[in-house]
Backbone as CSV, one residue per row, in Angstrom:
resi,resn,N_x,N_y,N_z,CA_x,CA_y,CA_z,C_x,C_y,C_z
1,UNK,27.525,-25.600,6.432,26.236,-24.261,6.634,25.632,-23.642,5.587
2,UNK,26.474,-23.449,4.256,26.225,-22.895,3.426,25.234,-23.708,2.270
3,UNK,26.402,-24.943,2.871,26.385,-25.975,1.933,24.852,-27.136,1.804
4,UNK,24.330,-27.167,3.033,23.067,-27.542,3.438,22.362,-26.318,3.294
5,UNK,22.464,-25.247,3.100,21.299,-24.620,2.696,20.987,-24.985,1.482
6,UNK,21.981,-24.865,-0.086,21.732,-24.596,-1.192,21.011,-26.521,-1.554
7,UNK,21.519,-27.205,-0.262,20.818,-29.065,-0.989,19.101,-28.778,-0.386
8,UNK,19.021,-27.241,0.338,17.726,-27.999,0.840,16.767,-25.898,-0.175
9,UNK,17.045,-26.208,-1.883,17.026,-25.165,-2.191,15.252,-24.938,-2.634
10,UNK,15.256,-25.484,-2.810,13.289,-25.262,-2.494,12.925,-24.833,-1.526
11,UNK,13.466,-25.139,-0.491,12.985,-24.333,1.201,13.911,-22.544,0.469
12,UNK,14.985,-22.552,0.365,15.646,-21.121,-0.061,14.666,-20.549,-0.744
13,UNK,13.684,-21.373,-2.255,12.961,-19.807,-3.097,11.367,-20.088,-2.322
14,UNK,11.361,-21.513,-1.568,9.525,-20.675,-0.588,9.957,-19.328,0.423
15,UNK,10.548,-19.603,0.953,10.182,-18.221,1.993,11.076,-16.599,1.236
16,UNK,10.932,-16.354,-0.001,10.907,-15.323,-0.450,9.849,-14.644,-0.871
17,UNK,9.254,-15.936,-1.608,8.420,-16.270,-1.999,6.683,-16.600,-1.702
18,UNK,7.005,-16.868,-0.532,5.738,-16.610,0.755,5.734,-14.889,1.567
19,UNK,7.140,-14.360,1.819,7.306,-13.344,1.726,6.028,-12.204,0.756
20,UNK,6.915,-12.675,-0.648,6.471,-11.087,-1.406,4.628,-11.340,-1.813
21,UNK,4.260,-13.149,-1.601,2.408,-12.885,-1.659,2.256,-12.191,-0.631
22,UNK,3.018,-12.304,0.879,2.225,-11.964,1.683,2.127,-9.807,1.534
23,UNK,3.722,-9.514,0.940,3.658,-7.560,0.121,3.103,-7.416,-0.159
24,UNK,2.087,-8.704,-1.784,1.636,-8.293,-2.603,-0.338,-8.171,-1.296
25,UNK,-0.303,-9.163,-0.353,-1.915,-9.073,-0.120,-1.560,-7.611,0.572
26,UNK,-1.012,-7.231,1.351,-0.591,-5.691,1.863,-0.768,-5.213,0.449
27,UNK,-0.700,-4.694,-0.382,-0.665,-3.539,-1.010,-1.929,-3.840,-1.168
28,UNK,-2.870,-4.655,-2.481,-3.787,-4.821,-2.565,-5.544,-3.912,-1.593
29,UNK,-5.556,-4.472,0.119,-6.034,-4.913,0.937,-5.691,-3.668,1.619
30,UNK,-4.335,-3.202,2.339,-4.113,-2.432,2.828,-3.571,-0.398,1.729
31,UNK,-3.321,-0.854,0.745,-2.494,-0.310,-0.164,-2.017,0.898,0.145
32,UNK,-1.949,2.044,-0.929,-0.126,2.597,-0.176,-0.477,4.084,-0.544
33,UNK,-0.495,4.948,0.653,-0.995,6.271,0.850,-0.073,7.206,-0.424
34,UNK,-0.529,8.094,-0.826,0.576,8.598,-2.143,0.445,10.566,-1.078
35,UNK,1.828,10.478,-1.804,1.899,11.461,-1.894,1.260,12.649,-2.628
36,UNK,1.669,13.909,-1.708,1.098,15.439,-2.849,1.750,15.154,-4.159
37,UNK,2.304,14.923,-4.364,2.561,15.040,-5.828,1.983,14.324,-6.602
38,UNK,1.658,13.107,-6.182,0.747,11.667,-7.056,-0.691,12.029,-7.231
39,UNK,-0.803,12.361,-5.566,-2.913,12.482,-5.472,-3.018,13.849,-5.192
40,UNK,-2.116,15.014,-5.872,-3.088,16.522,-5.586,-2.853,16.610,-4.135
41,UNK,-2.724,18.260,-4.193,-3.114,18.557,-2.723,-2.399,19.560,-2.574
42,UNK,-2.507,20.769,-1.201,-1.598,21.815,-0.468,-0.334,20.718,0.318
43,UNK,0.993,21.859,0.312,1.237,21.362,1.272,1.684,23.246,1.905
44,UNK,1.646,23.421,3.430,2.378,24.705,3.313,3.098,25.033,4.659
45,UNK,3.845,25.647,4.568,5.187,25.755,6.092,4.977,27.374,6.338
46,UNK,4.696,27.234,7.747,3.731,28.081,9.091,4.871,28.383,10.118
47,UNK,4.802,30.015,10.677,5.684,30.811,11.430,4.520,31.073,11.905
48,UNK,4.668,29.470,13.191,3.210,30.687,14.323,4.302,31.462,15.476
49,UNK,2.565,32.379,15.388,3.024,33.153,16.826,3.494,32.011,18.386
50,UNK,2.831,31.164,18.501,3.397,30.332,19.234,3.458,29.056,19.216
51,UNK,3.776,28.316,20.106,3.770,26.802,19.666,2.366,26.175,19.950
52,UNK,2.034,25.519,18.845,0.433,25.093,18.271,0.818,23.722,18.449
53,UNK,-0.159,22.933,19.683,-0.480,21.226,19.720,-0.886,21.234,18.320
54,UNK,-0.458,19.900,17.617,-0.872,19.327,16.081,-2.157,19.310,15.476
55,UNK,-3.122,18.564,17.088,-4.434,18.324,16.798,-5.292,19.453,16.712
56,UNK,-5.115,20.848,17.648,-5.645,21.416,17.478,-5.575,22.848,16.089
57,UNK,-4.334,22.910,15.897,-3.800,23.446,14.528,-4.991,22.306,13.128
58,UNK,-4.654,20.866,13.518,-5.766,20.535,12.320,-6.557,20.531,12.119
59,UNK,-7.394,20.329,13.493,-9.437,20.406,13.812,-9.692,22.260,13.104
60,UNK,-8.652,23.267,13.503,-9.127,24.026,12.862,-9.100,24.790,12.094
61,UNK,-7.515,24.418,10.818,-7.419,24.829,10.150,-8.537,23.808,8.872
62,UNK,-9.330,23.093,9.156,-10.310,22.261,9.035,-11.475,22.722,9.023
63,UNK,-11.843,22.943,9.983,-13.327,23.794,10.528,-12.619,25.058,9.520
64,UNK,-11.890,26.031,9.391,-12.281,27.500,9.221,-12.175,26.979,7.102
65,UNK,-11.296,26.079,6.933,-10.805,25.734,5.488,-12.877,25.668,4.998
66,UNK,-13.280,24.717,5.319,-14.657,24.307,5.168,-15.762,25.161,5.643
67,UNK,-15.627,26.419,6.890,-16.452,26.993,6.297,-17.063,28.354,5.705
68,UNK,-15.645,28.265,4.375,-15.163,28.364,3.416,-15.891,27.798,1.722
69,UNK,-16.904,26.746,2.550,-16.848,25.727,1.394,-16.759,24.815,0.618
70,UNK,-14.487,25.163,1.285,-14.161,24.214,0.622,-13.926,22.838,-0.114
71,UNK,-14.754,22.180,1.094,-15.185,20.309,1.798,-13.577,20.074,1.774
72,UNK,-12.905,21.019,2.915,-12.207,20.214,2.333,-12.015,18.613,3.739
73,UNK,-11.453,17.235,3.896,-11.499,16.321,4.138,-10.065,15.804,5.153
74,UNK,-9.057,16.414,4.513,-7.832,16.077,5.140,-6.837,16.744,4.940
75,UNK,-6.743,16.714,6.641,-5.118,18.031,7.556,-4.911,17.261,7.752
76,UNK,-3.076,17.221,7.336,-1.938,16.879,8.551,-1.114,17.606,9.536
77,UNK,-0.410,17.673,9.942,0.580,18.212,9.900,1.877,17.314,10.458
78,UNK,2.403,17.774,8.660,4.108,16.866,9.168,4.693,17.114,9.978
79,UNK,5.160,17.971,9.669,5.765,18.403,11.468,5.579,19.697,11.720
80,UNK,6.627,19.455,13.847,5.978,20.505,14.545,7.133,21.044,14.959
81,UNK,7.650,21.805,14.485,8.999,22.498,16.037,9.164,23.268,16.229
82,UNK,8.647,23.632,17.739,8.658,24.579,18.329,7.637,25.759,17.103
83,UNK,7.976,26.853,16.360,7.093,27.652,15.893,6.523,27.278,14.593
84,UNK,7.805,26.153,14.238,7.648,26.064,12.745,7.045,24.575,12.503
85,UNK,6.559,24.844,11.323,5.025,23.458,11.437,4.910,23.981,9.633
86,UNK,5.126,22.146,9.224,4.772,21.458,8.098,3.006,21.028,8.154
87,UNK,2.306,21.862,6.990,1.140,21.355,7.287,0.638,20.681,5.732
88,UNK,-0.311,19.819,5.366,-0.826,18.981,3.888,-2.149,19.159,4.699
89,UNK,-3.101,19.116,2.931,-4.028,20.007,2.480,-3.851,18.240,1.891
90,UNK,-4.944,17.560,1.939,-5.261,16.606,0.641,-6.074,16.913,0.296
91,UNK,-5.971,18.907,-0.676,-6.706,18.951,-1.342,-6.521,20.417,-1.718
92,UNK,-6.519,20.981,-2.728,-6.180,21.957,-3.494,-6.198,22.785,-3.505
93,UNK,-5.994,23.907,-2.381,-6.540,25.206,-1.957,-5.618,26.107,-2.077
94,UNK,-6.304,27.010,-2.708,-5.196,28.932,-2.925,-4.925,28.603,-1.104
95,UNK,-3.655,29.700,-1.946,-3.590,30.661,-0.624,-3.481,31.437,0.356
96,UNK,-4.631,32.104,-0.662,-5.380,33.157,0.015,-6.690,32.718,1.197
97,UNK,-7.483,31.538,0.838,-7.914,30.498,2.030,-7.746,30.251,2.590
98,UNK,-6.734,29.730,2.943,-5.129,29.051,3.221,-4.571,30.458,4.785
99,UNK,-4.602,31.044,4.503,-3.802,32.363,5.019,-5.181,32.932,6.205
100,UNK,-6.385,32.824,5.301,-7.323,33.451,6.668,-7.740,32.009,7.113
101,UNK,-7.547,31.172,7.225,-8.329,29.764,7.953,-7.024,29.800,8.834
102,UNK,-5.812,30.788,8.808,-5.123,30.409,10.267,-5.637,31.791,10.959
103,UNK,-6.775,32.548,10.526,-7.411,33.976,11.391,-6.343,34.772,12.650
104,UNK,-4.793,34.334,11.897,-4.112,35.819,12.822,-3.447,35.274,14.032
105,UNK,-3.439,33.283,13.527,-2.321,32.974,14.496,-0.897,33.411,13.962
106,UNK,-0.060,32.909,12.884,0.788,32.022,12.514,0.793,33.055,10.659
107,UNK,1.368,32.982,10.281,1.729,33.342,8.710,2.585,32.102,8.483
108,UNK,2.449,32.428,6.555,2.738,31.298,6.086,4.181,31.313,5.283
109,UNK,4.508,30.985,5.128,6.425,30.657,4.977,5.646,30.777,3.263
110,UNK,6.158,29.517,2.822,5.927,29.012,2.168,4.673,27.983,1.007
111,UNK,3.999,28.264,0.430,2.867,26.704,-0.257,3.070,26.654,-1.280
112,UNK,2.670,25.489,-1.006,2.810,24.474,-2.784,0.784,23.888,-3.009
113,UNK,0.614,24.746,-4.084,-0.361,23.481,-4.070,-0.945,22.760,-5.814
114,UNK,-0.592,21.834,-5.364,-0.426,20.756,-6.907,-1.950,20.694,-7.156
115,UNK,-2.840,20.603,-8.492,-3.970,20.888,-8.454,-4.378,18.392,-9.313
116,UNK,-5.235,18.431,-9.365,-5.653,16.577,-9.980,-5.067,16.616,-11.392
117,UNK,-4.418,17.776,-12.563,-4.083,17.361,-13.697,-2.957,16.991,-13.332
118,UNK,-2.277,18.195,-12.717,-0.403,17.445,-12.514,-0.724,16.399,-12.487
119,UNK,-0.781,16.086,-11.146,-0.804,15.008,-9.690,-1.111,13.627,-11.158
120,UNK,-2.129,13.937,-12.057,-2.125,12.381,-12.626,-0.579,12.567,-13.560
121,UNK,-0.984,13.686,-14.109,0.595,13.442,-14.836,1.771,12.579,-14.337
122,UNK,2.048,13.090,-12.959,3.173,12.581,-12.049,3.141,10.981,-12.501
123,UNK,1.707,10.918,-11.589,1.669,9.191,-11.709,1.591,8.576,-12.898
124,UNK,1.321,9.398,-14.054,2.343,8.509,-15.552,2.601,8.568,-15.938
125,UNK,3.992,9.019,-15.184,5.078,9.412,-15.345,5.467,8.618,-14.562
126,UNK,5.345,8.146,-13.216,5.795,6.642,-12.878,5.781,5.739,-13.108
127,UNK,4.186,5.718,-13.947,4.072,4.282,-14.069,5.028,3.679,-15.614
128,UNK,5.421,4.879,-16.482,6.358,4.698,-17.521,7.643,4.809,-17.415
129,UNK,8.187,5.466,-15.795,9.338,4.743,-14.837,9.663,3.957,-15.219
130,UNK,8.650,3.345,-13.912,9.361,1.399,-13.701,9.151,0.388,-15.095
131,UNK,8.525,0.905,-15.516,7.590,0.316,-16.897,9.551,0.087,-17.443
132,UNK,9.651,1.178,-17.860,10.917,1.472,-18.763,11.762,0.752,-17.585
133,UNK,12.336,0.886,-16.332,13.462,1.013,-15.999,13.230,-1.158,-15.937
134,UNK,12.568,-1.644,-16.000,12.016,-3.004,-16.015,12.450,-3.505,-17.461
135,UNK,12.299,-2.782,-18.040,11.798,-3.293,-19.273,13.907,-3.273,-20.111
136,UNK,14.457,-1.956,-19.991,15.835,-1.854,-19.959,16.716,-3.160,-19.190
137,UNK,16.608,-3.480,-18.173,16.677,-4.286,-17.152,16.747,-5.025,-17.543
138,UNK,15.910,-5.188,-17.883,15.366,-7.030,-18.747,15.979,-7.291,-19.831
139,UNK,16.689,-6.537,-20.751,16.919,-6.088,-21.734,18.506,-6.795,-21.426
140,UNK,18.940,-5.913,-20.667,19.885,-5.888,-20.975,20.580,-7.608,-20.012
141,UNK,19.572,-7.983,-19.197,19.956,-9.509,-18.314,20.221,-10.282,-19.251
142,UNK,19.261,-10.517,-20.908,19.354,-11.624,-21.062,20.424,-10.775,-22.632
143,UNK,21.039,-10.147,-22.316,21.842,-10.497,-23.423,23.093,-10.257,-22.028
144,UNK,23.744,-9.930,-21.235,24.273,-10.701,-20.997,25.153,-12.959,-20.338
145,UNK,23.786,-13.017,-20.110,23.506,-14.420,-19.609,23.103,-15.894,-20.957
146,UNK,22.554,-14.576,-21.345,21.763,-15.530,-22.948,21.096,-16.605,-22.906
147,UNK,21.009,-17.456,-21.522,20.628,-18.303,-20.906,18.936,-18.178,-20.063
148,UNK,17.383,-19.070,-20.682,16.485,-18.045,-19.527,16.436,-17.864,-18.704
149,UNK,16.801,-19.401,-17.477,16.490,-19.970,-16.482,17.510,-18.926,-15.240
150,UNK,18.818,-18.597,-15.139,19.911,-17.531,-14.588,18.871,-16.131,-15.291
151,UNK,18.209,-16.022,-16.285,18.192,-14.902,-16.988,16.720,-14.409,-16.296
152,UNK,16.312,-14.837,-15.963,14.572,-14.872,-15.550,14.775,-14.107,-13.564
153,UNK,15.436,-15.462,-13.360,15.976,-15.553,-11.703,15.784,-14.289,-11.201
154,UNK,16.844,-13.931,-12.024,17.616,-12.303,-12.155,15.959,-10.913,-11.349
155,UNK,15.610,-10.846,-13.254,14.179,-10.238,-12.955,13.157,-10.703,-12.349
156,UNK,12.901,-12.019,-11.883,12.149,-12.073,-10.340,12.251,-11.963,-9.467
157,UNK,14.210,-11.457,-8.995,14.344,-11.310,-7.484,14.487,-9.623,-7.354
158,UNK,14.400,-8.964,-8.360,13.912,-7.956,-8.624,12.605,-7.224,-8.444
159,UNK,12.246,-8.179,-9.199,10.472,-7.378,-9.696,10.016,-8.099,-7.785
160,UNK,10.528,-8.977,-7.190,10.133,-9.489,-6.230,10.818,-8.584,-4.017
161,UNK,12.612,-8.001,-5.484,12.429,-7.443,-4.396,11.546,-4.970,-4.248
162,UNK,11.173,-5.272,-4.918,9.982,-3.600,-5.743,9.310,-3.828,-4.165
163,UNK,8.288,-5.542,-4.904,6.776,-5.801,-3.959,7.047,-5.779,-3.178
164,UNK,8.137,-6.185,-2.160,8.565,-6.310,-0.708,8.643,-5.063,-0.086
165,UNK,9.385,-4.159,-0.882,9.609,-2.539,-0.572,7.644,-1.861,-0.535
166,UNK,7.881,-1.885,-1.264,6.423,-1.321,-1.482,5.269,-2.020,-0.508
167,UNK,5.402,-3.682,-0.224,4.608,-4.020,1.209,4.985,-3.565,2.361
168,UNK,6.434,-2.678,2.411,6.482,-2.788,3.693,6.341,-0.933,3.422
169,UNK,6.110,0.131,3.127,5.962,1.030,2.231,4.200,0.987,3.155
170,UNK,3.743,0.312,2.532,2.090,-0.287,2.965,1.437,-0.817,4.439
171,UNK,3.009,-1.358,4.731,2.558,-1.793,6.357,3.118,-0.453,7.440
172,UNK,4.930,0.358,7.381,4.296,1.764,7.565,4.213,2.482,7.386
173,UNK,2.702,2.888,7.100,2.167,3.770,5.814,3.944,5.071,4.999
174,UNK,4.198,4.381,4.968,4.893,5.775,4.217,4.572,5.992,2.931
175,UNK,4.713,7.147,2.937,3.994,7.499,0.695,4.427,7.252,-0.314
176,UNK,3.882,6.865,-1.151,5.013,7.554,-2.327,3.890,8.096,-3.182
177,UNK,5.777,8.463,-3.531,5.707,10.059,-4.093,6.749,10.503,-4.622
178,UNK,7.324,11.077,-5.359,8.311,10.910,-6.462,10.098,10.572,-6.103
179,UNK,9.922,11.173,-4.659,10.997,10.709,-4.034,11.181,8.833,-3.378
180,UNK,9.974,8.111,-3.049,9.629,7.376,-2.916,10.292,6.440,-3.910
181,UNK,9.090,6.992,-4.962,9.430,6.239,-6.803,11.414,6.109,-7.222
182,UNK,11.444,7.104,-6.782,13.227,7.421,-6.926,14.091,5.634,-6.168
183,UNK,13.691,6.198,-4.737,14.483,5.120,-4.014,13.963,3.671,-4.556
184,UNK,12.501,3.460,-5.216,12.756,2.035,-5.512,13.339,1.780,-6.925
185,UNK,13.400,2.966,-7.514,14.259,2.237,-8.927,15.458,2.732,-9.001
186,UNK,16.761,3.210,-7.683,17.388,2.442,-6.791,18.293,1.052,-6.795
187,UNK,16.410,0.454,-6.334,16.309,-0.585,-5.473,16.448,-2.250,-7.258
188,UNK,16.440,-1.032,-7.120,16.311,-2.160,-9.309,18.025,-2.396,-9.969
189,UNK,18.051,-0.966,-9.139,19.728,-0.929,-10.006,20.696,-2.178,-9.318
190,UNK,20.240,-1.987,-7.661,21.207,-2.611,-6.255,20.785,-3.733,-6.444
191,UNK,19.342,-4.532,-6.123,18.686,-5.807,-6.539,20.073,-6.081,-8.059
192,UNK,19.492,-5.747,-9.167,20.424,-6.430,-9.410,21.393,-6.860,-10.591
193,UNK,22.770,-5.768,-9.519,23.644,-5.976,-9.334,24.459,-6.845,-8.290
194,UNK,23.862,-6.765,-7.516,23.982,-8.177,-6.716,23.703,-9.259,-7.148
195,UNK,22.513,-9.776,-7.804,21.884,-11.285,-9.023,22.896,-11.136,-9.986
196,UNK,23.129,-10.330,-10.558,24.365,-10.940,-10.795,25.189,-10.520,-10.792
197,UNK,25.891,-10.155,-9.790,27.014,-10.607,-9.119,27.048,-12.175,-8.906
198,UNK,26.258,-12.472,-8.511,25.229,-14.291,-7.693,25.936,-15.298,-9.101
199,UNK,25.279,-14.940,-9.531,24.730,-14.886,-11.475,26.583,-15.851,-12.294
200,UNK,27.331,-14.351,-11.918,28.316,-14.807,-12.687,29.584,-15.845,-12.312
201,UNK,29.512,-14.939,-10.931,30.643,-16.189,-10.378,29.862,-17.822,-9.895
202,UNK,28.877,-18.055,-10.029,28.700,-19.014,-10.083,28.311,-20.350,-11.387
203,UNK,27.937,-19.360,-12.796,27.901,-19.933,-13.837,28.762,-19.045,-14.889
204,UNK,29.901,-18.511,-14.698,30.673,-18.091,-15.714,32.528,-18.290,-15.107
205,UNK,32.522,-19.068,-13.780,33.852,-19.086,-12.606,33.379,-20.379,-12.890
206,UNK,34.953,-21.225,-13.311,34.990,-22.565,-13.321,35.399,-23.052,-11.944
207,UNK,36.446,-21.784,-11.114,37.026,-23.035,-10.080,36.587,-23.155,-8.808
208,UNK,37.280,-23.368,-8.083,36.369,-24.103,-6.941,34.922,-25.002,-7.208
209,UNK,34.063,-25.737,-5.789,33.383,-25.981,-6.220,31.942,-25.309,-5.941
210,UNK,31.292,-25.477,-6.483,29.481,-24.426,-6.419,29.509,-23.658,-5.072
211,UNK,29.602,-24.161,-4.002,29.860,-23.646,-2.988,30.545,-22.846,-2.113
212,UNK,31.903,-22.611,-2.671,33.131,-22.384,-2.571,32.485,-21.036,-3.564
213,UNK,31.535,-20.909,-4.555,32.188,-19.771,-5.431,30.741,-19.147,-4.899
214,UNK,29.681,-20.188,-4.868,28.508,-19.016,-3.666,29.571,-18.832,-2.533
215,UNK,29.938,-18.900,-2.199,30.471,-18.015,-0.269,31.073,-17.059,-0.961
216,UNK,31.929,-16.824,-1.852,33.024,-15.723,-2.156,31.594,-14.917,-2.991
217,UNK,30.957,-15.611,-3.358,29.772,-13.939,-3.652,29.581,-13.553,-2.777
218,UNK,28.607,-14.506,-1.635,28.179,-14.035,-0.774,28.831,-12.969,0.075
219,UNK,30.058,-13.017,0.329,30.653,-12.523,1.428,30.956,-10.997,0.822
220,UNK,31.274,-10.846,-0.523,31.324,-9.784,-1.645,29.659,-8.977,-0.981
221,UNK,28.886,-9.915,-1.843,27.487,-9.847,-1.783,26.511,-8.554,-0.584
222,UNK,26.837,-9.324,0.536,26.959,-8.905,2.523,27.689,-7.768,2.528
223,UNK,29.088,-7.640,2.067,29.500,-6.457,2.462,29.219,-5.352,1.725
224,UNK,28.392,-5.130,0.537,27.777,-4.113,-0.267,26.648,-4.363,0.774
225,UNK,25.765,-5.158,0.873,24.157,-4.641,1.282,24.081,-4.986,3.158
226,UNK,24.810,-4.458,3.800,25.222,-4.472,5.475,25.916,-3.027,5.402
227,UNK,26.308,-2.688,4.701,27.080,-1.218,4.634,26.237,-0.145,3.930
228,UNK,25.601,-0.756,2.910,24.379,0.278,2.564,23.168,0.461,3.774
229,UNK,22.593,-0.645,3.878,21.376,-0.873,5.566,22.768,0.287,6.514
230,UNK,23.163,-0.077,6.320,23.917,1.145,8.136,24.181,2.750,7.362
231,UNK,24.334,2.901,6.506,23.964,4.571,6.732,23.089,5.164,5.851
232,UNK,22.347,4.375,5.231,20.782,4.508,5.652,19.871,4.797,6.888
233,UNK,20.593,3.370,8.040,20.246,3.949,8.757,19.919,4.766,9.900
234,UNK,22.044,5.318,9.437,22.581,6.512,10.284,21.249,7.805,9.765
235,UNK,21.035,7.870,8.379,20.774,8.938,7.402,18.987,9.141,8.360
236,UNK,18.115,7.673,8.607,17.073,8.148,9.060,17.140,8.215,9.953
237,UNK,18.018,7.869,11.026,17.920,8.617,12.335,18.059,9.847,12.681
238,UNK,19.404,10.430,11.766,19.409,11.845,11.259,18.477,12.749,11.338
239,UNK,17.658,12.438,10.304,16.970,12.908,9.875,15.726,12.728,11.182
240,UNK,15.871,11.855,11.606,14.375,11.875,12.986,14.958,12.835,13.626
241,UNK,16.071,12.657,14.086,16.329,13.056,15.410,16.376,14.549,15.301
242,UNK,17.337,15.196,14.150,18.145,16.390,14.353,17.347,17.096,13.387
243,UNK,16.841,16.146,12.023,15.940,17.527,11.131,14.581,16.878,10.962
244,UNK,14.049,16.549,12.032,12.507,16.231,11.634,11.739,16.517,10.522
245,UNK,12.236,17.647,9.950,10.727,18.545,8.846,12.228,17.811,7.987
246,UNK,12.935,17.273,7.476,13.096,17.071,6.069,12.221,15.184,5.993
247,UNK,11.375,14.845,5.827,10.410,13.509,5.593,11.143,13.365,4.365
248,UNK,11.550,14.123,3.506,10.816,13.409,2.658,12.211,12.239,2.571
249,UNK,14.149,12.784,3.231,15.088,11.833,3.119,14.758,10.740,4.084
250,UNK,13.547,11.287,5.009,13.198,10.521,5.778,12.790,9.216,5.296
251,UNK,11.583,9.471,4.613,10.930,7.689,3.744,11.799,7.423,2.794
252,UNK,12.982,8.156,2.042,14.043,7.514,1.804,14.278,6.548,1.682
253,UNK,15.542,6.968,3.043,16.213,5.964,3.576,15.040,4.836,4.746
254,UNK,13.752,5.260,4.628,13.440,4.295,5.166,13.217,3.058,3.891
255,UNK,12.239,3.461,2.416,12.282,2.868,1.494,13.700,1.707,1.599
256,UNK,14.443,2.515,1.258,15.392,1.762,0.990,16.420,1.118,2.168
257,UNK,15.628,0.576,3.280,16.429,0.047,4.217,15.517,-1.295,3.935
258,UNK,14.125,-1.029,4.192,13.536,-2.271,3.581,13.977,-2.568,2.269
259,UNK,14.131,-2.070,1.108,14.433,-2.860,-0.128,15.634,-3.782,0.209
260,UNK,16.856,-3.205,0.914,18.245,-3.262,0.915,18.423,-4.914,1.667
261,UNK,17.216,-5.138,2.926,16.874,-5.906,3.450,16.422,-7.450,2.843
262,UNK,15.174,-6.511,1.926,14.623,-7.959,0.465,15.650,-7.965,0.224
263,UNK,15.807,-6.935,-0.371,17.468,-7.667,-0.928,18.347,-9.227,-1.203
264,UNK,18.278,-8.519,0.509,19.639,-10.364,1.382,18.458,-11.498,0.534
265,UNK,16.969,-11.357,1.268,16.095,-12.582,0.751,15.829,-12.677,-0.369
266,UNK,15.033,-12.186,-1.521,15.413,-12.473,-3.128,16.493,-12.706,-3.827
267,UNK,18.165,-12.292,-3.299,19.228,-12.343,-3.454,20.140,-13.861,-2.817
268,UNK,20.240,-14.246,-2.076,20.955,-15.113,-1.686,19.505,-16.252,-0.208
269,UNK,18.389,-15.885,-1.075,17.556,-17.103,-1.007,16.488,-17.619,-2.198
270,UNK,16.029,-16.025,-3.130,15.027,-16.964,-4.108,16.620,-17.032,-4.821
271,UNK,16.850,-16.120,-5.398,17.962,-16.785,-6.722,19.461,-17.821,-6.353
272,UNK,19.650,-17.647,-5.239,20.518,-18.698,-4.570,20.045,-20.297,-5.209
273,UNK,18.906,-19.936,-4.874,18.197,-21.658,-4.654,18.113,-21.805,-6.016
274,UNK,17.314,-20.897,-7.121,16.323,-21.141,-8.702,18.125,-21.924,-9.374
275,UNK,19.371,-21.094,-8.843,20.512,-21.290,-10.422,21.302,-22.598,-8.962
276,UNK,21.404,-22.751,-8.016,20.975,-24.108,-7.671,20.787,-25.553,-8.246
277,UNK,19.468,-25.296,-8.414,18.500,-26.044,-8.894,18.780,-26.264,-10.772
278,UNK,19.528,-25.308,-10.445,19.045,-24.863,-12.343,20.565,-25.846,-12.842
279,UNK,21.479,-25.215,-11.626,23.052,-25.879,-11.902,22.524,-27.642,-11.798
280,UNK,21.365,-27.817,-10.840,21.733,-28.655,-10.688,20.539,-30.404,-11.545
281,UNK,19.855,-29.403,-12.160,19.265,-29.977,-13.734,20.348,-30.034,-15.329
282,UNK,21.032,-28.723,-14.661,22.126,-29.617,-16.301,22.812,-30.983,-16.440
283,UNK,23.174,-31.076,-14.919,23.825,-32.005,-15.251,23.674,-33.269,-15.359
């Protein structure tokens, strides 16, 4: 089975490439929602006097804030458990105005507002973090292999992994935040780990045939990936059903699940296909 797949290395390469292109289309045309920490706005944790319908509370807050001349366009209830409610507002609103908007129906337990300057600075730091992660990853890979084709294959696989993950974020409305960026950075490291495992087994080891070395690498790599995916599935289900207010953990788990599945495609399809072609071309 594996030998037939490796003989069809062009198909192995094409499948992840097509998924990557689709993901780029999703990012370009559907976009990715930004969290409060990157686009600015306000988040409030409320203790309501009685259980309240999310839609009714959103309309009440929006109407009350706009009646104060604040021009609020977006009010979303992030979690609603009994009388404990977390609300996100798409613009910076001071805590006094927000308390008045509640009109005695509840009290503010905690309140956090992020202005446009801080959010712009956070977004700049995200760009730098991603850029430096790829830069140092690329340098490390070239130092390890010192061959252009295998090194570029590892970098392409990592880049495709991140693009597919961001495409999944766009598709499933997972916001881009400091936390989800951290998950993306983790995926860069994980992707490089599995790609280096595959490349080292195929090119630096000489025992056995190419297919046998690929099979051994796949056993190790797939065990790592399946274990990691299973742990993220458990984390996602726990946060969804037991602690739904922990939306940050839910988003991190979702991003990592998408990225780990994408890594299986980019490593064991695209990278394996490129390496198979490279070994064939060197003969």
